[in-house]
One Martini backbone bead per residue (centre of mass of N, CA, C, O) as a GRO file, in nm:
protein
  151
    1MET     BB    1   0.098   0.035   0.020
    2THR     BB    2   0.044   0.356  -0.004
    3TYR     BB    3   0.078   0.639   0.196
    4GLU     BB    4  -0.141   0.829   0.062
    5ASN     BB    5  -0.385   0.615   0.172
    6LEU     BB    6  -0.348   0.537   0.474
    7ASP     BB    7  -0.536   0.721   0.634
    8LYS     BB    8  -0.800   0.626   0.506
    9GLU     BB    9  -0.765   0.324   0.571
   10LEU     BB   10  -0.747   0.363   0.874
   11VAL     BB   11  -1.021   0.491   0.918
   12ASN     BB   12  -1.189   0.259   0.790
   13ALA     BB   13  -1.095   0.040   0.986
   14LEU     BB   14  -1.205   0.187   1.245
   15LEU     BB   15  -1.503   0.185   1.159
   16GLY     BB   16  -1.523  -0.127   1.189
   17ASN     BB   17  -1.297  -0.111   1.450
   18GLY     BB   18  -1.205   0.086   1.722
   19ARG     BB   19  -1.047  -0.176   1.881
   20GLU     BB   20  -0.821  -0.219   1.713
   21SER     BB   21  -0.519  -0.321   1.678
   22LEU     BB   22  -0.219  -0.230   1.565
   23ARG     BB   23  -0.138  -0.505   1.453
   24SER     BB   24  -0.394  -0.557   1.287
   25LEU     BB   25  -0.377  -0.303   1.115
   26ALA     BB   26  -0.101  -0.364   0.993
   27GLU     BB   27  -0.188  -0.623   0.850
   28GLN     BB   28  -0.419  -0.505   0.676
   29LEU     BB   29  -0.213  -0.263   0.554
   30ASP     BB   30   0.085  -0.352   0.513
   31VAL     BB   31   0.237  -0.249   0.780
   32SER     BB   32   0.371  -0.117   1.040
   33VAL     BB   33   0.314  -0.044   1.363
   34THR     BB   34   0.462   0.227   1.360
   35THR     BB   35   0.309   0.349   1.123
   36VAL     BB   36   0.031   0.337   1.249
   37SER     BB   37   0.096   0.499   1.503
   38ASN     BB   38   0.187   0.760   1.361
   39HIS     BB   39  -0.071   0.813   1.195
   40LEU     BB   40  -0.266   0.814   1.431
   41SER     BB   41  -0.136   1.051   1.582
   42ASP     BB   42  -0.172   1.255   1.351
   43LEU     BB   43  -0.484   1.238   1.337
   44GLU     BB   44  -0.532   1.327   1.629
   45GLU     BB   45  -0.372   1.597   1.623
   46ALA     BB   46  -0.555   1.710   1.372
   47GLY     BB   47  -0.867   1.607   1.443
   48ALA     BB   48  -0.977   1.358   1.269
   49ILE     BB   49  -0.950   1.212   1.548
   50GLU     BB   50  -1.145   1.241   1.860
   51GLY     BB   51  -1.222   0.932   1.918
   52TYR     BB   52  -1.352   0.648   2.119
   53SER     BB   53  -1.674   0.497   2.071
   54PRO     BB   54  -1.955   0.374   2.138
   55ILE     BB   55  -2.249   0.229   2.018
   56VAL     BB   56  -2.555   0.350   2.123
   57ASN     BB   57  -2.868   0.207   2.228
   58TYR     BB   58  -3.108   0.394   2.365
   59GLU     BB   59  -3.363   0.222   2.348
   60ARG     BB   60  -3.240  -0.021   2.517
   61LEU     BB   61  -3.214   0.205   2.769
   62GLY     BB   62  -3.517   0.368   2.754
   63TYR     BB   63  -3.498   0.574   2.501
   64ASP     BB   64  -3.800   0.614   2.320
   65VAL     BB   65  -3.749   0.929   2.253
   66THR     BB   66  -3.732   1.124   1.958
   67ALA     BB   67  -3.634   1.469   1.903
   68ILE     BB   68  -3.708   1.765   1.707
   69LEU     BB   69  -3.570   2.087   1.737
   70GLN     BB   70  -3.703   2.407   1.647
   71LEU     BB   71  -3.541   2.734   1.650
   72LYS     BB   72  -3.615   3.065   1.719
   73VAL     BB   73  -3.367   3.330   1.743
   74GLU     BB   74  -3.238   3.585   1.884
   75GLY     BB   75  -2.944   3.678   1.774
   76PRO     BB   76  -2.779   3.733   2.054
   77GLY     BB   77  -2.890   3.443   2.181
   78LEU     BB   78  -2.756   3.205   2.030
   79PRO     BB   79  -2.510   3.120   2.208
   80ASP     BB   80  -2.675   3.058   2.466
   81ILE     BB   81  -2.858   2.838   2.347
   82THR     BB   82  -2.642   2.645   2.240
   83GLU     BB   83  -2.511   2.605   2.517
   84ALA     BB   84  -2.758   2.490   2.663
   85LEU     BB   85  -2.792   2.248   2.474
   86HIS     BB   86  -2.509   2.130   2.512
   87ASN     BB   87  -2.570   2.084   2.836
   88GLU     BB   88  -2.773   1.879   2.755
   89SER     BB   89  -2.754   1.543   2.790
   90GLN     BB   90  -3.003   1.455   2.577
   91ILE     BB   91  -2.856   1.619   2.370
   92VAL     BB   92  -2.693   1.504   2.066
   93SER     BB   93  -2.770   1.760   1.875
   94VAL     BB   94  -2.634   2.075   1.732
   95TYR     BB   95  -2.764   2.330   1.503
   96GLU     BB   96  -2.679   2.580   1.293
   97THR     BB   97  -2.910   2.750   1.071
   98THR     BB   98  -3.082   2.786   0.795
   99GLY     BB   99  -3.382   2.949   0.758
  100ASP     BB  100  -3.656   2.933   0.968
  101TYR     BB  101  -3.432   2.815   1.156
  102ASP     BB  102  -3.151   2.845   1.379
  103ILE     BB  103  -3.217   2.569   1.534
  104ILE     BB  104  -3.113   2.224   1.562
  105ALA     BB  105  -3.230   1.957   1.774
  106ILE     BB  106  -3.139   1.642   1.929
  107GLY     BB  107  -3.326   1.405   2.128
  108LYS     BB  108  -3.324   1.185   2.419
  109PHE     BB  109  -3.599   1.005   2.571
  110LEU     BB  110  -3.786   0.823   2.789
  111ASN     BB  111  -4.035   1.023   2.745
  112THR     BB  112  -4.272   1.264   2.706
  113ASP     BB  113  -4.229   1.394   2.982
  114ASP     BB  114  -3.926   1.434   2.959
  115MET     BB  115  -3.938   1.603   2.705
  116ASN     BB  116  -4.124   1.828   2.807
  117ASP     BB  117  -3.946   1.931   3.038
  118GLN     BB  118  -3.697   2.011   2.864
  119ILE     BB  119  -3.835   2.195   2.658
  120LYS     BB  120  -3.954   2.402   2.855
  121ARG     BB  121  -3.682   2.499   2.963
  122ILE     BB  122  -3.585   2.613   2.690
  123LEU     BB  123  -3.849   2.801   2.623
  124THR     BB  124  -3.804   3.020   2.860
  125ASP     BB  125  -3.633   3.172   2.683
  126ALA     BB  126  -3.653   3.494   2.552
  127ASP     BB  127  -3.489   3.429   2.273
  128VAL     BB  128  -3.724   3.248   2.208
  129GLN     BB  129  -3.958   3.294   1.936
  130GLY     BB  130  -3.968   2.985   1.831
  131SER     BB  131  -4.126   2.653   1.768
  132ASN     BB  132  -4.051   2.302   1.679
  133THR     BB  133  -4.179   1.969   1.736
  134SER     BB  134  -4.053   1.641   1.660
  135VAL     BB  135  -4.145   1.308   1.648
  136VAL     BB  136  -3.999   1.010   1.612
  137LEU     BB  137  -4.105   0.709   1.466
  138ASN     BB  138  -3.845   0.631   1.268
  139ALA     BB  139  -3.516   0.510   1.249
  140VAL     BB  140  -3.344   0.448   0.961
  141LYS     BB  141  -3.093   0.654   1.016
  142GLU     BB  142  -2.810   0.652   1.255
  143TYR     BB  143  -2.490   0.751   1.324
  144GLU     BB  144  -2.350   0.758   1.053
  145GLN     BB  145  -2.068   0.660   0.894
  146PHE     BB  146  -1.807   0.712   0.647
  147SER     BB  147  -1.616   0.639   0.404
  148VAL     BB  148  -1.315   0.746   0.290
  149GLY     BB  149  -1.242   0.802  -0.055
  150ASN     BB  150  -1.544   0.710  -0.203
  151ASP     BB  151  -1.642   0.929  -0.435
   0.00000   0.00000   0.00000
């Protein structure tokens, strides 16, 4: 394997199994363990790989409700609202967006009462000018990552 594609191949191998040993990765990629270690360190240092986490099935842990919150926010309040959403433990994604809404957030909740309590807390902020909440009926694809370099 040429080293020019090694980083992409290394990332793709880790997508398959983030707990793969350096030795196993080296064997798969036909390079030395030292080469894998060095490239992995470079990818981590560059921020291309930010960590290694399990894929959690929240539904199996009792979080049966997924909701999408769309918020209209008064301009100067945007950073405060995004920070508040970021600090909510059950909000798994927060996006500043263009279009009708300024923020889209996705949350995982135990039930509708849990969802309602957390959303009401968020909506009490005076900078929130409007909102729309959608409950997900079926997650067809979620938390998917994709192989790099296969454009």
